[in-house]
All heavy atoms as an XYZ file, in Angstrom:
633
protein
N     -48.707     41.016     17.274
C     -47.946     39.883     16.753
C     -46.454     40.210     16.785
O     -45.702     39.313     17.175
C     -48.368     39.638     15.295
C     -49.623     38.944     15.165
C     -49.798     38.589     13.739
N     -51.068     37.800     13.587
C     -51.518     37.431     12.469
N     -50.897     37.708     11.363
N     -52.614     36.743     12.426
N     -46.093     41.405     16.442
C     -44.656     41.718     16.463
C     -44.051     41.630     17.866
O     -42.990     41.134     18.087
C     -44.421     43.114     15.913
C     -44.633     43.207     14.437
C     -44.361     44.571     13.878
N     -44.769     44.696     12.547
C     -44.771     45.780     11.866
N     -44.486     46.958     12.410
N     -45.107     45.750     10.605
N     -44.841     42.137     18.743
C     -44.413     42.119     20.158
C     -44.233     40.721     20.661
O     -43.259     40.382     21.389
C     -45.457     42.894     21.022
C     -45.021     43.018     22.448
C     -46.134     43.671     23.215
N     -45.594     44.548     24.211
C     -46.319     45.214     25.013
N     -47.641     45.312     24.798
N     -45.805     45.987     25.906
N     -45.241     39.865     20.339
C     -45.152     38.431     20.733
C     -43.885     37.744     20.133
O     -43.229     37.023     20.863
C     -46.421     37.747     20.274
C     -46.595     36.345     20.820
C     -47.926     35.794     20.412
C     -48.192     34.441     20.886
N     -49.435     33.844     20.511
N     -43.639     37.996     18.894
C     -42.455     37.393     18.271
C     -41.199     37.899     18.930
O     -40.217     37.187     19.163
C     -42.444     37.770     16.770
C     -43.244     36.829     15.930
C     -43.020     37.132     14.448
N     -44.337     37.621     14.008
C     -44.523     38.539     13.078
N     -43.461     39.170     12.551
N     -45.689     38.964     12.761
N     -41.190     39.188     19.223
C     -39.986     39.773     19.897
C     -39.817     39.154     21.236
O     -38.656     38.849     21.628
C     -40.216     41.270     19.964
C     -39.027     42.026     20.557
C     -39.291     43.523     20.758
N     -40.047     44.132     19.648
C     -41.119     44.936     19.877
N     -41.499     45.238     21.095
N     -41.777     45.411     18.851
N     -40.843     38.951     22.004
C     -40.736     38.347     23.309
C     -40.284     36.907     23.298
O     -39.484     36.472     24.072
C     -42.058     38.472     24.038
C     -42.421     39.901     24.418
C     -43.822     40.006     25.042
O     -44.524     39.023     25.131
O     -44.147     41.198     25.389
N     -40.776     36.157     22.248
C     -40.292     34.765     22.113
C     -38.780     34.720     21.800
O     -38.027     33.924     22.336
C     -41.124     34.036     21.063
C     -42.325     33.369     21.559
C     -43.592     33.775     21.047
C     -42.298     32.417     22.511
C     -44.737     33.137     21.529
C     -43.415     31.800     23.014
C     -44.637     32.197     22.489
N     -38.397     35.598     20.859
C     -37.006     35.592     20.498
C     -36.119     36.006     21.653
O     -35.066     35.426     21.910
C     -36.838     36.616     19.327
C     -35.391     36.650     18.822
C     -35.325     37.627     17.639
N     -33.906     37.890     17.390
C     -33.275     37.499     16.245
N     -33.933     36.889     15.323
N     -32.030     37.803     16.059
N     -36.565     37.028     22.472
C     -35.786     37.363     23.678
C     -35.692     36.176     24.633
O     -34.639     35.947     25.266
C     -36.507     38.559     24.361
C     -36.262     39.822     23.588
C     -37.089     40.981     24.216
O     -37.927     40.743     25.152
N     -36.849     42.223     23.760
N     -36.762     35.418     24.786
C     -36.725     34.294     25.720
C     -35.754     33.173     25.231
O     -35.046     32.580     25.975
C     -38.127     33.720     25.980
O     -38.635     33.111     24.855
N     -35.739     32.978     23.919
C     -34.773     32.002     23.370
C     -33.406     32.433     23.520
O     -32.524     31.585     23.892
C     -35.062     31.766     21.870
C     -36.423     31.212     21.503
C     -37.136     30.349     22.272
C     -37.199     31.527     20.366
N     -38.345     30.118     21.643
C     -38.369     30.812     20.463
C     -36.993     32.339     19.224
C     -39.376     30.892     19.542
C     -38.024     32.373     18.279
C     -39.133     31.640     18.424
N     -33.159     33.716     23.267
C     -31.781     34.271     23.477
C     -31.312     34.167     24.925
O     -30.193     33.806     25.250
C     -31.674     35.716     22.982
C     -31.849     35.688     21.410
C     -30.394     36.406     23.364
C     -31.939     37.038     20.773
N     -32.237     34.444     25.872
C     -31.942     34.400     27.333
C     -31.617     32.946     27.694
O     -30.709     32.673     28.476
C     -33.135     34.874     28.179
C     -32.904     36.188     28.726
C     -34.039     36.624     29.702
N     -34.830     37.579     28.974
C     -36.127     37.484     28.637
N     -36.797     36.393     28.925
N     -36.774     38.443     28.017
N     -32.405     32.014     27.186
C     -32.164     30.576     27.485
C     -30.810     30.167     26.981
O     -30.031     29.488     27.686
C     -33.229     29.730     26.925
C     -33.112     28.242     27.088
C     -33.265     27.880     28.637
C     -34.168     27.474     26.352
N     -30.472     30.482     25.723
C     -29.157     30.149     25.160
C     -28.053     30.821     25.948
O     -27.049     30.177     26.248
C     -29.074     30.636     23.687
C     -29.847     29.713     22.716
C     -29.896     30.396     21.378
C     -29.231     28.338     22.596
N     -28.215     32.026     26.292
C     -27.181     32.765     27.039
C     -26.881     32.134     28.410
O     -25.758     32.050     28.827
C     -27.513     34.216     27.177
C     -26.356     35.146     27.170
O     -25.241     34.709     26.950
N     -26.602     36.359     27.532
N     -27.939     31.638     29.093
C     -27.821     31.070     30.382
C     -27.068     29.736     30.202
O     -26.255     29.384     31.104
C     -29.092     30.924     31.040
O     -29.902     29.964     30.408
N     -27.366     29.023     29.162
C     -26.734     27.722     28.975
C     -25.273     27.840     28.529
O     -24.418     26.997     28.746
C     -27.434     26.879     27.952
C     -28.762     26.370     28.368
C     -28.586     25.289     29.380
N     -27.891     24.191     28.677
C     -27.937     22.925     29.081
N     -28.575     22.544     30.144
N     -27.270     21.989     28.395
N     -24.954     28.974     27.779
C     -23.630     29.155     27.325
C     -22.680     29.758     28.330
O     -21.459     29.680     28.270
C     -23.621     30.145     26.134
C     -24.336     29.608     24.862
C     -24.536     30.749     23.877
C     -23.495     28.486     24.286
N     -23.220     30.308     29.427
C     -22.439     30.912     30.482
C     -21.444     30.006     31.151
O     -20.298     30.408     31.418
N     -21.822     28.712     31.365
C     -20.931     27.853     32.002
C     -19.824     27.286     31.062
O     -18.865     26.678     31.502
C     -21.685     26.656     32.592
C     -22.221     25.603     31.685
C     -21.475     24.491     31.390
C     -23.405     25.786     31.038
C     -21.922     23.505     30.490
C     -23.879     24.854     30.139
C     -23.152     23.720     29.906
N     -19.966     27.543     29.785
C     -18.945     27.196     28.814
C     -18.020     28.274     28.359
O     -17.216     28.175     27.397
C     -19.601     26.519     27.578
C     -20.186     25.155     27.782
C     -19.089     24.196     27.990
C     -19.644     22.785     28.194
N     -18.646     21.805     28.329
N     -18.124     29.435     29.108
C     -17.276     30.643     28.830
C     -17.395     31.048     27.323
O     -16.391     31.345     26.698
C     -15.846     30.348     29.155
S     -15.565     29.984     30.831
N     -18.619     31.020     26.831
C     -18.845     31.488     25.515
C     -20.062     32.375     25.497
O     -21.136     32.014     26.000
C     -19.157     30.246     24.602
C     -19.182     30.383     23.110
C     -17.759     30.719     22.564
C     -19.609     29.082     22.506
N     -19.914     33.605     24.993
C     -20.992     34.553     25.028
C     -21.997     34.231     23.905
O     -21.664     33.474     22.918
C     -20.538     35.940     24.901
O     -20.045     36.190     23.602
N     -23.194     34.759     23.990
C     -24.203     34.512     22.962
C     -23.676     35.028     21.597
O     -23.873     34.333     20.539
C     -25.483     35.208     23.317
C     -26.508     35.146     22.244
C     -27.223     33.952     21.976
C     -26.788     36.315     21.454
C     -28.171     33.887     20.973
C     -27.708     36.219     20.466
C     -28.365     35.029     20.216
O     -29.315     35.004     19.216
N     -23.134     36.238     21.560
C     -22.693     36.752     20.285
C     -21.558     35.906     19.679
O     -21.530     35.730     18.441
C     -22.208     38.206     20.480
O     -21.124     38.318     21.369
N     -20.613     35.406     20.485
C     -19.601     34.526     20.022
C     -20.209     33.247     19.476
O     -19.765     32.700     18.438
C     -18.571     34.164     21.095
C     -17.651     35.331     21.529
C     -16.816     34.927     22.682
O     -17.112     34.057     23.468
N     -15.634     35.604     22.773
N     -21.151     32.715     20.228
C     -21.881     31.463     19.752
C     -22.467     31.622     18.445
O     -22.245     30.753     17.587
C     -22.930     31.181     20.838
C     -23.770     29.951     20.516
C     -23.224     28.729     20.656
C     -25.063     30.056     20.237
C     -23.964     27.564     20.406
C     -25.888     28.948     19.943
C     -25.283     27.736     20.030
N     -23.165     32.726     18.123
C     -23.821     32.961     16.887
C     -22.730     33.196     15.774
O     -22.858     32.647     14.688
C     -24.778     34.094     16.899
C     -25.950     33.819     17.918
C     -25.323     34.539     15.553
C     -26.795     32.633     17.472
N     -21.661     33.935     16.140
C     -20.636     34.110     15.146
C     -19.959     32.824     14.727
O     -19.768     32.620     13.550
C     -19.550     35.052     15.844
C     -18.357     35.278     14.993
C     -18.357     36.156     13.987
C     -17.175     34.617     15.290
C     -17.244     36.390     13.144
C     -16.018     34.817     14.569
C     -16.103     35.754     13.473
N     -19.596     31.930     15.709
C     -18.963     30.725     15.334
C     -19.892     29.720     14.726
O     -19.461     28.832     13.899
C     -18.248     30.093     16.533
C     -17.028     30.895     16.940
C     -16.989     31.499     18.169
C     -15.988     31.039     16.115
C     -15.854     32.245     18.554
C     -14.838     31.827     16.430
C     -14.800     32.442     17.658
N     -21.190     29.810     14.988
C     -22.134     28.971     14.238
C     -22.144     29.324     12.761
O     -22.094     28.487     11.920
C     -23.556     29.218     14.783
C     -24.050     28.406     15.957
C     -25.469     28.840     16.333
C     -24.058     26.983     15.611
N     -22.128     30.650     12.466
C     -22.142     31.117     11.057
C     -20.752     30.705     10.423
O     -20.746     30.322      9.235
C     -22.371     32.583     11.009
C     -23.785     32.899     11.339
C     -24.094     34.358     11.230
C     -25.561     34.618     11.600
N     -25.908     36.054     11.530
N     -19.654     30.839     11.099
C     -18.387     30.536     10.574
C     -18.242     29.024     10.294
O     -17.571     28.602      9.385
C     -17.219     30.916     11.597
C     -16.954     32.336     11.605
C     -16.143     32.748     10.388
C     -15.738     34.207     10.528
N     -15.122     34.709      9.296
N     -18.920     28.188     11.120
C     -18.903     26.771     10.924
C     -19.891     26.319      9.852
O     -19.874     25.092      9.416
C     -19.262     26.038     12.227
O     -18.350     26.420     13.218
N     -20.745     27.181      9.439
C     -21.729     26.791      8.352
C     -22.900     26.041      8.986
O     -23.637     25.350      8.206
N     -23.147     26.194     10.218
C     -24.310     25.505     10.871
C     -25.476     26.467     10.847
O     -25.417     27.571     11.367
C     -23.998     25.105     12.353
C     -22.799     24.172     12.368
C     -25.133     24.545     13.037
C     -22.281     23.885     13.675
N     -26.493     26.071     10.125
C     -27.668     26.923      9.890
C     -28.850     26.460     10.727
O     -29.722     25.745     10.303
C     -28.047     26.910      8.401
C     -26.952     27.318      7.458
C     -27.314     27.129      6.041
C     -26.536     28.760      7.678
N     -28.842     26.909     11.983
C     -29.965     26.621     12.917
C     -30.472     27.928     13.433
O     -29.711     28.761     13.792
C     -29.536     25.676     14.048
C     -29.075     24.303     13.661
C     -28.538     23.588     14.912
C     -30.227     23.480     13.121
N     -31.839     28.056     13.537
C     -32.352     29.293     14.122
C     -32.383     29.239     15.603
O     -32.087     28.191     16.192
C     -33.687     29.637     13.520
C     -34.779     28.649     13.875
O     -34.606     27.831     14.788
N     -35.814     28.612     13.123
N     -32.685     30.367     16.244
C     -32.589     30.472     17.722
C     -33.634     29.595     18.424
O     -33.406     29.074     19.456
C     -32.738     31.918     18.071
C     -31.499     32.667     17.792
C     -31.806     34.142     17.382
N     -30.614     34.842     17.048
C     -30.120     34.877     15.818
N     -30.617     34.188     14.877
N     -29.043     35.603     15.569
N     -34.786     29.455     17.778
C     -35.856     28.587     18.324
C     -35.374     27.121     18.427
O     -35.579     26.499     19.475
C     -37.066     28.679     17.458
C     -38.215     27.835     17.991
C     -39.451     28.005     17.053
C     -40.564     27.126     17.569
N     -41.786     27.259     16.659
N     -34.762     26.623     17.419
C     -34.281     25.291     17.346
C     -33.105     25.123     18.363
O     -33.080     24.138     19.101
C     -33.813     24.870     15.955
C     -34.969     24.976     14.928
C     -33.241     23.479     15.917
C     -36.167     24.025     15.235
N     -32.216     26.047     18.410
C     -31.112     26.012     19.343
C     -31.608     26.042     20.774
O     -31.121     25.287     21.597
C     -30.179     27.127     19.083
C     -29.385     27.094     17.794
C     -28.698     28.439     17.552
C     -28.417     25.971     17.831
N     -32.596     26.860     21.096
C     -33.125     26.908     22.471
C     -33.785     25.628     22.843
O     -33.646     25.118     23.954
C     -34.133     28.039     22.540
N     -34.504     24.988     21.915
C     -35.195     23.749     22.225
C     -34.191     22.620     22.389
O     -34.326     21.714     23.169
C     -36.295     23.408     21.204
O     -35.713     23.148     19.986
N     -33.128     22.705     21.631
C     -32.009     21.672     21.714
C     -31.322     21.776     23.081
O     -30.905     20.713     23.583
C     -31.026     21.895     20.665
N     -31.225     22.973     23.673
C     -30.619     23.031     24.965
C     -31.408     22.309     26.079
O     -30.830     21.706     26.968
C     -30.414     24.462     25.462
O     -31.757     25.090     25.520
C     -29.576     25.256     24.484
N     -32.737     22.324     25.877
C     -33.601     21.647     26.869
C     -33.836     20.169     26.592
O     -33.796     19.343     27.529
C     -34.999     22.332     26.907
S     -34.892     24.048     27.381
N     -33.989     19.841     25.376
C     -34.428     18.439     25.024
C     -33.319     17.490     24.680
O     -33.358     16.335     24.953
C     -35.359     18.539     23.806
C     -36.597     19.357     23.980
C     -37.402     19.440     22.710
C     -37.445     18.789     25.081
N     -32.219     18.046     24.120
C     -31.134     17.158     23.688
C     -29.793     17.688     24.225
O     -29.057     18.394     23.514
C     -31.097     17.085     22.138
C     -30.163     16.064     21.682
O     -29.504     15.385     22.421
N     -30.153     15.876     20.313
N     -29.498     17.329     25.457
C     -28.311     17.851     26.147
C     -27.025     17.381     25.473
O     -26.073     18.145     25.233
C     -28.315     17.472     27.613
C     -27.382     18.388     28.404
O     -27.341     19.569     28.097
O     -26.774     17.876     29.349
N     -26.975     16.086     25.070
C     -25.739     15.521     24.456
C     -25.506     16.223     23.098
O     -24.359     16.522     22.782
C     -25.907     14.066     24.264
C     -25.792     13.256     25.543
C     -25.854     11.798     25.255
C     -25.881     11.045     26.561
N     -25.978      9.573     26.305
N     -26.563     16.451     22.342
C     -26.410     17.118     21.058
C     -25.880     18.537     21.168
O     -25.041     18.966     20.448
N     -26.411     19.221     22.169
C     -26.033     20.574     22.381
C     -24.521     20.662     22.848
O     -23.813     21.534     22.419
C     -26.945     21.279     23.457
C     -26.681     22.732     23.618
C     -26.997     23.606     22.618
C     -26.115     23.194     24.784
C     -26.713     24.956     22.743
C     -25.881     24.539     24.939
C     -26.173     25.429     23.915
N     -24.157     19.710     23.714
C     -22.769     19.699     24.191
C     -21.875     19.353     23.021
O     -20.742     19.887     22.959
C     -22.636     18.674     25.313
C     -23.298     19.100     26.641
C     -23.153     17.984     27.618
C     -22.713     20.398     27.177
N     -22.230     18.482     22.123
C     -21.456     18.185     20.920
C     -21.272     19.447     20.017
O     -20.263     19.709     19.576
C     -22.184     17.028     20.130
C     -21.411     16.708     18.847
C     -20.198     16.043     18.926
C     -21.954     17.007     17.619
C     -19.566     15.746     17.718
C     -21.288     16.712     16.460
C     -20.071     16.100     16.497
O     -19.388     15.820     15.360
N     -22.434     20.142     19.900
C     -22.353     21.383     19.103
C     -21.457     22.366     19.680
O     -20.613     23.042     19.071
C     -23.815     21.976     18.996
C     -23.963     23.242     18.218
C     -23.608     23.129     16.769
C     -25.397     23.783     18.413
N     -21.448     22.490     21.017
C     -20.570     23.376     21.765
C     -19.106     22.996     21.556
O     -18.231     23.825     21.440
C     -20.948     23.427     23.257
C     -22.125     24.301     23.617
C     -22.378     24.178     25.137
C     -21.957     25.690     23.166
N     -18.847     21.651     21.581
C     -17.451     21.217     21.414
C     -16.951     21.601     19.986
O     -15.809     21.999     19.834
C     -17.307     19.676     21.620
O     -18.057     19.001     20.640
N     -17.838     21.518     18.952
C     -17.476     21.899     17.620
C     -17.088     23.386     17.611
O     -16.117     23.810     17.039
C     -18.593     21.604     16.619
C     -18.766     20.081     16.499
C     -18.337     22.284     15.274
C     -19.939     19.681     15.653
N     -17.981     24.187     18.300
C     -17.748     25.646     18.269
C     -16.511     26.009     19.088
O     -15.887     27.043     18.783
C     -19.006     26.307     18.806
C     -20.236     26.154     17.965
C     -21.398     26.902     18.472
C     -20.022     26.576     16.490
N     -16.269     25.303     20.151
C     -15.038     25.595     20.967
C     -13.791     25.361     20.117
O     -12.807     26.081     20.138
C     -14.989     24.731     22.268
C     -15.985     25.046     23.264
C     -15.690     26.281     24.053
O     -14.587     26.881     23.883
N     -16.579     26.737     24.864
N     -13.828     24.234     19.298
C     -12.691     24.026     18.388
C     -12.565     25.102     17.351
O     -11.413     25.557     17.085
C     -12.858     22.651     17.725
C     -12.732     21.531     18.669
O     -12.162     21.595     19.727
N     -13.288     20.372     18.294
N     -13.638     25.558     16.832
C     -13.660     26.631     15.869
C     -13.107     27.935     16.497
O     -12.396     28.646     15.858
C     -15.085     26.842     15.288
C     -15.090     27.683     14.099
C     -14.512     26.870     12.969
C     -14.871     27.511     11.634
N     -14.292     26.824     10.501
N     -13.504     28.146     17.741
C     -12.985     29.330     18.469
C     -11.476     29.290     18.652
O     -10.774     30.256     18.465
C     -13.702     29.433     19.842
C     -13.278     30.637     20.619
C     -13.994     30.602     21.958
C     -13.615     31.831     22.871
N     -14.229     31.827     24.125
N     -10.930     28.118     19.013
C      -9.514     27.920     19.157
C      -8.780     28.140     17.824
O      -7.688     28.779     17.810
C      -9.172     26.538     19.737
C      -9.573     26.412     21.177
C      -9.349     24.986     21.676
O      -9.015     24.123     20.889
N      -9.518     24.807     23.004
N      -9.351     27.667     16.722
C      -8.730     27.852     15.435
C      -8.744     29.329     15.074
O      -7.755     29.877     14.536
C      -9.541     27.102     14.383
C      -9.406     25.584     14.388
C     -10.321     24.942     13.378
O     -10.834     25.583     12.425
O     -10.500     23.698     13.528
N      -9.804     29.992     15.360
C      -9.933     31.396     15.099
C      -8.962     32.255     15.910
O      -8.376     33.120     15.365
C     -11.387     31.854     15.319
C     -11.709     33.278     14.915
C     -11.858     33.523     13.552
C     -11.695     34.300     15.795
C     -12.146     34.841     13.128
C     -12.020     35.589     15.406
C     -12.204     35.866     14.039
O     -12.499     37.170     13.690
N      -8.766     31.876     17.195
C      -7.826     32.579     17.996
C      -6.384     32.322     17.687
O      -5.492     33.190     17.970
C      -8.116     32.260     19.510
C      -9.386     32.888     19.934
O      -9.918     33.809     19.443
N      -9.984     32.262     20.978
N      -6.058     31.094     17.106
C      -4.695     30.848     16.719
C      -4.238     31.481     15.450
O      -3.048     31.399     15.107
C      -4.516     29.353     16.653
C      -4.617     28.675     18.067
O      -4.322     29.330     18.967
N      -4.997     27.412     18.051
N      -5.104     32.079     14.666
C      -4.759     32.705     13.433
C      -3.920     33.945     13.640
O      -3.961     34.655     14.533
C      -6.020     33.073     12.598
C      -6.625     31.844     11.947
C      -7.732     32.262     11.097
C      -8.373     31.087     10.451
N      -9.449     31.401      9.549
């Protein structure tokens, strides 16, 4: 069971990382700015959002890009 959970989590992280690559945002930055923004979504939900709801995911990325700019301007 532990191995299966680990493999699922790795696949979600890989999927997110591949989708984030074209937005010049690494996976670790993505998770960091999600927490800074107060957005509480787990990796499974985020991975499914990348596939099923492209507009919603792009909106989420725009929020995080703004948060990144605010953080860099400090």
